[in-house]
C-alpha positions in Angstrom: 80.5 100.4 69.4 83.3 102.6 71.6 83.0 103.4 74.8 83.4 106.9 75.5 85.6 106.2 79.2 88.5 105.7 78.9 90.0 101.6 80.8 91.7 104.3 83.4 88.3 106.7 83.8 86.7 103.3 84.8 88.5 101.5 86.5 88.6 104.9 88.6 84.7 104.7 89.2 84.9 100.9 90.4 87.5 101.7 92.7 85.7 104.6 94.5 82.4 103.4 94.1 82.2 99.5 95.3 85.0 97.4 96.2 85.8 96.1 92.3 88.6 97.0 90.0 89.1 96.6 87.1 92.5 94.5 85.2 93.3 93.6 81.6 94.1 90.2 80.5 94.3 87.8 77.5 91.7 85.4 76.2 92.4 82.1 74.9 93.0 83.1 72.1 95.5 86.1 73.2 93.4 88.4 72.3 93.2 91.4 75.0 90.2 91.1 77.1 89.2 93.1 80.5 88.1 91.5 83.9 85.8 92.9 86.4 87.7 92.3 90.0 85.9 91.3 93.6 88.1 92.9 96.2 89.4 89.8 96.7 90.9 89.4 93.6 88.6 86.9 91.7 87.4 87.3 88.3 83.1 88.3 88.1 81.9 86.1 85.5 83.8 86.2 82.7 86.2 88.5 80.6 84.6 91.7 78.5 86.1 91.4 74.8 85.7 95.7 74.9 85.5 98.6 77.4 82.6 99.5 75.8 80.4 96.0 77.7 82.3 97.1 80.6 80.6 100.1 80.7 77.1 98.9 79.0 77.4 96.3 82.4 79.1 98.8 85.4 77.3 101.7 84.7 73.7 99.9 85.9 75.1 101.1 89.4 74.3 104.5 89.6 76.4 105.5 92.1 79.2 104.4 88.9 77.2 106.1 86.7 77.0 109.2 88.1 80.9 109.9 89.3 81.1 108.4 84.9 79.0 111.5 84.4 81.1 114.2 86.6 83.8 112.5 84.7 
């Protein structure tokens, strides 16, 4: 599946509605992955393989969902 939002849109929603942000990382195989980081810069949970999974996870927050609905 694909996301309807870009990395920048998802990160902007997080920054506007939460103390979290999104970063691009490399997994143990060298593949592109995404990390959800808390306000201190610590990785929260496992890396996400794609933006669809990020979007699915972060839109459980109603404020983030509302923000992305209006983008």
